[in-house]
N, C-alpha and C positions, 0 to 999 in steps of 0.2 A: 550506562549512555552518558557519553561527556553534555554539558548543560550548554551548547552552543547555538547564537541566533545570531547570524551575523548581519542581519539585517537590524537587529535590536542596538547592535552596537554602531551604526549609522548615526553620525549628527544628521540634525536637520539641512544643514549645507549639502551633506553628501548627498540626502534623499532628495532636495529641491533640483543638484545638478542630475541627478538620475531622470526626474520627468522634464527637465529642461531639454535635454538629450533624447526625451522617448526613447528610453532604453527598456526593451522588452526585455532583458535579461531580468529585471526587477517585477514582472507582472505576477500579480499574484501572492507576493510578498510581502506587500505594504499597499494601502491605497491613502490617495490624495483626496482630500474633502476641501472644498472651496467657500468658505463663508459668503461671498457675495452673489453665489448663484445657489447654494443648498443643494450641491450635487458632490458625488465622490466618483474617482476616476481610478482607471490603474496608471501606472507610470508612463507606459507608452501612448498615453491617450491623445489625438492628432488635435485636438484643439488646443486655442493658445493658451500659453503656459502662463497660469496665473500669478498674480504679485506675490512675493514672499509674505506678506503681510497679512494676507487672505487666506493662508495654507494652512493645514492640520493634518497631520499623516497619523493614521489609526494601522496596528498590525492586523485587522479584520475588519471585513466589511460589517459585521456585526454591530463591531463597534462603532462604525459610522452610522448606522440604522440608529442605535439607542440615542446617538447625539444628536438626530433630526436630519439626517441628510437622505438623499436619494441616489441612487445608481445611475450613472450616467449612459443616456440613451445611444448614444454614438459607441464608444468603446467597450460596453458591457462588461465591466470588472468582474462580472461572475463567470465569465466564460474564460478565464484564464486559468492555468494551472495552480493546484495548488501551492501553499507555500511549504519550500523543504523544510522551514523549520520544527513542523509537527513529527519529522522523522529523526532530528537532530536532536530535540528537549527530549530530556528524559524525566523534567521536573514534572510539578502537578498541571501545570497549563499543558504539557504536550502531551502528556498521556491522558489529559482529558478530551482533548481536542481528538485524538484518535479515537477514542471511546465513543464520542459524539456521532464521528463522521460514520462509525460502524452502527448508528443507529440506537445506541445503550437509553438514550432520556427518551426517544419514542416508546420504547418497550419497556422499559424500568423506571420512566420516569426522574428526575433531579434527585430523590432519597436513594435508587439504584445505583445513578452515577458515582453520588458520594462514597456509598459502601463501597463500590469497587476501589475507590481511592483511598479510604480509610479516614475520611471526614464527615462531619455532619452537612448535611444539606446547606444550611445557614453560613457555615464558616466556606465551604466551598464556592458559594455565591461570592463571599465577599472575596474569597482570593484570586478566583478569575475576572471579577470587575476590576479589582486595583491592577492586574498583570494585564488584560487582554481589552478592558474597558467594556464588557458583557459579561451577563452571568450566562451560567449554562442553559437557561431556557432561550437566552436571545441567541444563542449560538446554535443552538437545534433550531431556531427559527430560520436562521442566516441559511443553513444549510437546506431546508426545505424551499426557501426560495431560490438557492441557486439550482435546486434539483428541476423547479416547475419551470424557471428559465431555459435551460437545457431541454427540456421537452418541448416548447413551447416553439423553440425555434429550430430544433433538430427534427422533429415530428410532424405528424399529421394526427394525433392523438387527440381526440375529442378532450372538452376541458373537463369533465367530471373525470376520465382516466388521469387526466394528467395530475389533476388535485390530490387523488389518493395514491398515484404512484410517487407522488414527491412525499406522501407522509402527512398530508392535511387530513383534518377530521371529518372536515366538512367543504363543500364546494364555496359556501361563502365566506369561511376562512381562509380559502385559498384567493378567493377574489381581494379581499380584504387586504392579504398579507401583499398579493402582487402590486396592487395600486399603491400602497404604501412604500413598497421598495424603490418599485423602478417607477412610480409617477404614471402608470399606463395600466389598461384592463388588459387582462390576458388577452384577449384578441388583439387590441392593438400594439400590444408587443408582439405578438406572432405576425401581426401585417408588417409590420416594421424589419421584420430578419432578413439580412442582405440573400440575394440570390444566392451566392456561394453556400448559404446555409441550408437550403432548404433541401428536403429529402432530395437525395438524386436518383434513388431507385425505389420502386416500391418492395416494402420486405413482406414477407410471409405474413398471411392472418395469424395475427395474436402475437407479433414478434416486433419489440421495440427496436429500433436502430437508431445508435447515437453515434457520434464524434467524440472521442475522447483527448482532449489537450493534452499537449505535453513541451517541454521544451526540448530544443535539438543543442546539439546533435543527439542522435538515439539511435544505438547498435540493436533494431528491431532484430536483425539475424540473428545475432548473438543469443537472444530472447528466447527465439521461436525455436532454434536448435537446442538449447537447454532443455526446455520444455518435450520437446519431441524425443530427445533420449530418456525422459523419463516418464512418458505418458503410459498410464495404466489402463490396459484393452477396455473397453466397455464404459470408463468412466471420462475418460480423456482421448484428444486426437489431434496430432499438432503437424504442421506441413511447413515448408521455408517460409511463410507469409502470414500462417494462420495458426490458432488454437484453439480448441472447443473444448468443454467440458460439462457435466451435472454436479452439481454442486448441494449439499443442504442448505438452506437459509430457514430462519425462524417462523416463516410462513411457508415453508414447504419447498420441494424441489425446483430448482431452476436449472436449465439449459443456458448457456451461453457461448459465445464467440467471437473472440477478437482476430482483425483482420487488418493488414496493411493495405489501402487502396492504391489506385493508380497513380493518385495526386499527391500521395504521402500522408494521407491522413489517418490516424488508427481510428477503426469503427468497431464499436460494441454490437452485438446483436443479442437479445434475451427475450426466451419466454419464461414467464412467472407463474408461479400458483398463485401468488399473492402480490398485486402490484405494489403493495406498500415496501416490498422487500427490494424496489430498485435503486433508492439511495445507499443501501446497503452493500448490494451489489455492486456497484458502482466504485465504492469506497474499496471493497475489496479486491476489484478489477486492477485500480490506480495502484493499490498496494502488490500487488502479484507483478504488476510490470514496472514499479518503481517509477512512475508517471510522474511525480512531483519531485522528485530529484533534480539539483540545479547542475546538470552537467559541463556548465562553462567552469563554475566554480571549481568543481573535482577535477577537471582533465586540467585545469590550470595549478592547482595546488601538485599533483602529482607529475606533473611535467617539467615542475622545477628541480626533479631529481633525476641527474643524466640515466641512470640506469633505466629508469621506469618510463622516461620520455618516448624512446622508441615504441613501448609497447602502447601508450596512450596516443601516438601517431596513425599507428594499425588500425586501433580500435576506440575511436572517439565515441564521447557518450555511451560508455559501458554503464548496465545497469545492474543491481542485485535483486535477482527475483524473491518474490515475497511468498507467501504463504495463502493460499484461497481458505483454508479452514485450520488454525492453530493447531486442535487436538492432532487432525489427520496429518500435519507436519512433525511432531513429536514421533508419531508411530511408521512414520517413513524414515526418517532419520535413523531410528532404532533400528528396524529392519536391515538398514542399508550399512549398518554399523561395519560388518565383517565380510561384505561381498561387494561384488564389483556392481556397477550401473545397471548392466544387463540383467543380472544375477537377481538385484534388489526388484527391478520393475516384474521380473516373470514371478516372482515371490510375491508381491503386491497385487498384480492382476488374479492369483491363483487364490487370494485370501479375498479378493474383493468377488471372483466370482461366487464362491461358496459363500460368504456373510454378507454381501451388500444386496441392499434392498433393490428391487426391479422398479424400475420408471418406464413410464411412455416410452418408445424408444424414439430418438429424435436424431437424426443424420448419423445412425449407427450405435451413437450413446444409450444406453439402456440401464444405467445402472449407477447407484451410489456409493463412494466410499463407505465400506461399514461402520454402523455407531460403534463407539466405546466399550458399551453394554455387549454388543454381539461379539467383539474381540476379546472382551475379559472372559465372556462366557462359553466362549467354542473357539478363539483363536488356537489355544492347543491341539486341538484337532484337525487344522490345516495347516499352521506352521510347519516349518521342516528344518532342521539345522540343531545346533546344541541345547539341550533341555535347559539350562541357565539363560541362556538368550530368550527362548521362549516364554520363561516364567516371567523374564523383564518386561517383555512385550505385552505380557497379556497384565501383569502387575499394574504398568503405567497405563495403560487402557481402564483398568477398574478402578484406579485412583481418580482418573479424570471423569469417569460415569459417575462416583460419587460424590464429585466435587471436592474429594480429599485434596485435590491438586485442582487448580483453576489456572489457565493458561490463555493470554489474549494480548490483543496489541496493546492494551493499556495498564500492563505488568511495570512495575519498577523492575530494571535491568536486573539489577542485583540481585533484587529478591528473586525474580524468576530464575535467576542462575542457581542460587541457592538450593531453591527447591527441587531445581531441575537435578542438581548432584545429588540431593539425597535420595535420589531413586534409585535402587538395585540397577545395576546394567548402566547406567548413565555418567559417563566422564566430562572431561573439560571440553572435548572437541564436540560432543552430542550438543551439551547445553550452550556453547557458545554459537553454533551451527544454528540451533532453534532460536535464538535471540536474532541472529542477523535474520534469519527468514520470517520469523512471526513479528518481531518488533521492528524489523526495519533500521534495525541498529547500523548506522554506517561506518562504524569504528571497532570492527572486529578482526583481530590477527589471524586466529586459528594456527599459531606457532607449530602444531604437532602434525599438522595435515602434511602428509609425505607431497600430496600433489602441490601443495602450497611450496613445500621446500624444492621440488624438483622445476617450478616455476621460478624461484628465486633463485636458482643455480643456473639455470639458463638465462635468466636477465644479469646475472653478474652480481646478485646481492648474496649473502651470507645464506647459507643454506640449514645450519643446525639452529634447531629451535630458538636458544637463548640468543645467538646471535642475529637471529632474523628477527625477534622479537624487538629488539635491542633496537636494530635498523629501523625496524617499520615504526618506532614511534614519531619518526620525524614526519611521517604521513597522516598523521592525526591530525583533524578527526573524521578522516575518509579511508581508513584502513579496510574496511569492507570492500571498496572499489577495488584498492590494491589485490586483496586478495582475489577477487574476480577476473583482473587482469593476469594475476600470475596462475590461477588455473587455467586459464587461456593458454599463457605461452607453456605450460608443464606439456611434457611429452605424455601421448595416447595411454602409455603404459604403465604410468604415475598413479595408481588408482588406490595403492594402500595405504593405513594411517597407523599409529602406533599403539601400543597396548595402552589399554584405559587405566585408570587408577582403580576402576572397581571392574569385577567380573561379569559379564564376559567381554573381551577384547572390543576395541572402537577400531574400524577401518573407515577412512573417510569415502563416500560415494561421490563427493565432489558433485 
């Protein structure tokens, strides 16, 4: 994954011009701390632009917290979409931020985070403090504060439920943190929420309902269509403007639904076994829907190429779907290698019906995707097709179950690719497709994907793998989004991919 961070490359003057113009495109990408007031704001804050001499820019709100600033009560910087930098960056800071958002510090502490990244806890703290202005504990604390604010202004949950849903160990810790970060008590923060942010409908008992911020334009229809074509019965359900599924999180099964409401807001409804899993769920849903992307930057870069400009004009704000569960994503990709999307969906539904754990039904969804242990031990009894492919799938599941293979959003991109290619039955297409979906890597080409090549031919680009890969280099670091556009442009019959370097053969499920 390329080490790209557009905002890090910005000069002070460029950032200052952004806040002077109140440019919403930079919300979530950095914060502006004002020494004369002691607060920090999002770039689009409507307050009077401070004098340059009073301004310090920070890459994260945690860094502003650590420097002694409080969040602005007017612009609520914590309500901005997340920074796209953490998907773009493959360095230690980017990987750490993805893992922190996935709740690793809450579950395993700083030593667990450091182990996953290959550093000592002390050295990791030094690295993150030097790079981001805050160590892992402060970054995790800022994550909890963000979740608490979101719940306070978007729901009517009791304060104690908000505290534990946000990951705080106690109500007292929750109260102290909210006061320190926002300069208000939790009840005062809730009372100040604008009318538009108040709960617009009464959710079902036990259901949390939140608004998920995102940057426009946003190709919601394309995302929902993608998920509808691949929905595994009993686990997932998708329509024109909604998607629901059951997923296993650290604290137990979770049902969630994402829908686009009449006002154009993306809403998340969820029922959790353990309230403390909410930050993990929000992080994974944001990754699943690619909500922290910067579509303006992506569209502008791709539109600079005449052959691609019409595709961008037809589908502005295209997103690259992520993964609700990294292990599941690998199994789904491997099962779909040699067959159509519809056939893969049938095979995955049969696998889940036989091996998936039953859960209390909610809106017709009553099963979890099978565990890796279940697939490793019993997958051969359920899966159909070539014996080599079945052995490859069950072998990959066994490696994941035993932790001989670890797969997650904080992996080093190239190391993950090498580990996947070492598995029997996994070739370049599968390894790169998984990196695109699990890591959110924005710069994957898939040159051997026949659907990509068909879309390239339809767009007037080179359609042979070498020619396409050479041409696509000019679209870096947004080649995953180019891939998504070419998938969309490909004729519906283009569903097969070339032979992999290892048996069994790979074919793209698109």
